[in-house]
C-alpha positions as CSV (number, residue, x, y, z in Angstrom):
1,X,0.0,0.0,0.0
2,X,2.9,2.5,0.9
3,X,4.3,2.0,-2.6
4,X,1.3,3.4,-4.2
5,X,1.9,6.6,-1.9
6,X,5.7,6.7,-2.4
7,X,6.0,9.4,-5.3
8,X,3.6,11.8,-3.3
9,X,5.9,11.2,0.0
10,X,9.0,11.7,-1.9
11,X,7.5,14.8,-3.4
12,X,6.2,16.4,-0.4
13,X,9.7,15.6,1.8
14,X,11.6,17.1,-0.8
15,X,9.7,20.1,-1.6
16,X,8.7,20.6,2.2
17,X,11.4,19.1,4.2
18,X,10.6,20.5,7.6
19,X,6.6,20.3,7.6
20,X,4.7,17.9,9.4
21,X,2.2,15.7,7.1
22,X,0.3,12.3,7.1
23,X,-0.3,10.4,4.1
24,X,-2.7,7.3,3.6
25,X,-5.4,5.6,1.3
26,X,-9.0,4.9,2.0
27,X,-8.2,1.5,0.5
28,X,-6.8,0.7,4.0
29,X,-10.4,0.8,5.2
30,X,-11.2,-2.1,3.2
31,X,-9.7,-4.6,5.9
32,X,-12.9,-3.5,7.9
33,X,-15.5,-3.0,5.6
34,X,-18.2,-5.2,4.9
35,X,-19.0,-3.5,1.2
36,X,-15.9,-3.0,-0.7
37,X,-15.7,0.3,-2.7
38,X,-14.0,0.2,-5.8
39,X,-12.7,3.8,-6.0
40,X,-10.1,5.1,-3.4
41,X,-8.1,8.0,-2.7
42,X,-4.8,9.1,-1.2
43,X,-5.1,11.7,1.6
44,X,-2.4,13.9,2.2
45,X,-2.8,16.0,5.5
46,X,-0.6,18.6,5.9
47,X,-0.1,21.9,8.2
48,X,-2.8,24.1,7.3
49,X,-0.2,27.0,6.6
50,X,1.2,25.2,3.6
51,X,-1.8,23.2,2.2
52,X,-2.0,25.5,-1.0
53,X,1.8,25.1,-1.7
54,X,1.5,21.2,-1.2
55,X,-1.7,21.4,-3.4
56,X,0.4,23.4,-6.3
57,X,3.3,21.1,-6.0
58,X,1.5,17.9,-6.3
59,X,-0.7,19.4,-9.0
60,X,2.3,19.6,-11.1
61,X,2.6,16.0,-11.5
62,X,-1.3,14.8,-11.2
63,X,-4.3,16.7,-12.6
64,X,-6.6,15.0,-9.8
65,X,-5.4,16.9,-6.9
66,X,-8.1,18.3,-4.6
67,X,-7.6,21.0,-2.1
68,X,-9.8,20.7,1.1
69,X,-12.9,20.0,-1.3
70,X,-16.4,20.8,-0.6
71,X,-19.2,18.4,-0.5
72,X,-20.1,19.5,-4.4
73,X,-16.5,18.9,-5.5
74,X,-16.4,15.7,-3.9
75,X,-19.8,14.6,-5.3
76,X,-19.1,15.8,-8.8
77,X,-15.4,15.3,-9.3
78,X,-13.6,13.3,-6.6
79,X,-15.6,10.0,-7.1
80,X,-15.0,10.0,-10.5
81,X,-11.4,10.9,-10.8
82,X,-8.9,8.1,-11.5
83,X,-6.3,8.0,-8.3
84,X,-7.5,11.5,-6.8
85,X,-5.4,13.0,-3.9
86,X,-7.2,15.2,-1.5
87,X,-5.2,17.9,0.6
88,X,-6.8,18.7,4.0
89,X,-5.3,20.0,7.2
90,X,-3.5,17.9,9.7
91,X,-5.0,18.4,13.2
92,X,-2.1,19.4,15.6
93,X,-1.4,16.6,17.9
94,X,-3.0,14.1,15.8
95,X,-1.8,10.3,16.5
96,X,0.3,9.5,13.5
97,X,3.3,7.1,13.2
98,X,6.3,6.7,11.0
99,X,6.3,3.4,9.0
100,X,9.3,2.6,6.9
101,X,10.0,6.4,6.7
102,X,6.5,7.3,5.6
103,X,4.2,9.3,8.0
104,X,1.0,7.7,8.2
105,X,-2.2,7.7,10.6
106,X,-2.6,5.5,13.5
107,X,-5.9,3.3,13.5
108,X,-7.3,5.8,16.2
109,X,-7.0,9.0,14.0
110,X,-8.7,7.0,11.1
111,X,-11.6,5.8,13.2
112,X,-11.9,9.4,14.2
113,X,-11.6,11.2,11.0
114,X,-14.2,8.9,9.1
115,X,-16.5,9.5,12.2
116,X,-15.7,13.6,11.6
117,X,-16.1,14.1,7.9
118,X,-19.0,12.2,6.7
119,X,-18.7,14.3,3.3
120,X,-15.0,12.7,2.3
121,X,-15.6,9.3,3.8
122,X,-19.2,9.2,2.6
123,X,-18.5,5.2,1.6
124,X,-17.8,4.4,5.3
125,X,-21.0,6.1,6.8
126,X,-24.1,4.5,8.6
127,X,-24.0,0.6,9.2
128,X,-20.5,0.6,7.3
129,X,-19.0,2.9,10.0
130,X,-20.6,0.8,12.8
131,X,-18.9,-2.4,10.9
132,X,-15.6,-0.6,10.6
133,X,-15.4,0.3,14.4
134,X,-16.5,-3.1,15.3
135,X,-13.8,-5.0,13.2
136,X,-11.2,-2.7,14.4
137,X,-12.0,-3.1,18.0
138,X,-12.0,-7.1,17.5
139,X,-8.9,-7.1,15.6
140,X,-6.5,-4.8,17.2
141,X,-6.0,-3.0,20.8
142,X,-7.5,0.5,20.1
143,X,-6.0,3.1,22.5
144,X,-9.2,4.7,23.4
145,X,-7.4,7.3,25.4
146,X,-5.4,8.6,22.5
147,X,-8.5,8.2,20.2
148,X,-11.0,10.4,22.6
149,X,-8.0,12.9,22.9
150,X,-7.7,13.3,19.4
151,X,-11.6,13.2,19.1
152,X,-11.5,16.2,21.4
153,X,-9.1,18.1,19.0
154,X,-11.8,17.4,16.5
155,X,-14.5,18.8,19.0
156,X,-16.3,15.1,18.7
157,X,-15.4,13.5,21.9
158,X,-18.7,13.1,23.3
159,X,-20.5,11.7,19.9
160,X,-17.5,9.3,19.4
161,X,-17.6,8.3,23.1
162,X,-21.3,7.5,22.9
163,X,-20.8,5.8,19.6
164,X,-17.9,3.5,21.0
165,X,-19.8,2.4,24.0
166,X,-22.9,1.6,22.0
167,X,-20.7,-0.7,19.4
168,X,-18.8,-2.3,22.2
169,X,-22.0,-3.0,24.1
170,X,-23.7,-4.7,21.0
171,X,-20.5,-7.0,20.8
172,X,-21.3,-8.5,24.2
């Protein structure tokens, strides 16, 4: 999976060696999903101050780069684009990790992000999101404290906490 993102990773590191960023693909969610989407996109989260600069840099090599797209843009263009790259702002203190020199989100971050952004993660909403959470909690050790701390940064702590309690209750 990381190989697909290596071009973006290299380009960002080369052009912006001192920024913090996070790179991942929505394809990673397939492991947790019942219904498998056929289209995926790369998410590049960067510090808000450099979002535009990263957008222009990546746009030189790829025409399907979208800067913090609105619901209309996601609906009309992102879903139909080939290999789209979405540039969004990286929330400070987000749980990220460095795997094989690639900055990627921890599972706790991904779970919070799909909850917080129903437009960008439309394919992962409703019953599918419940399935994603259930499967993630069954297969992996989720650091709920870290997850809820990040949810607080995204102003969704209470909603996610209730959602998790509901999901875990149904597992027993």
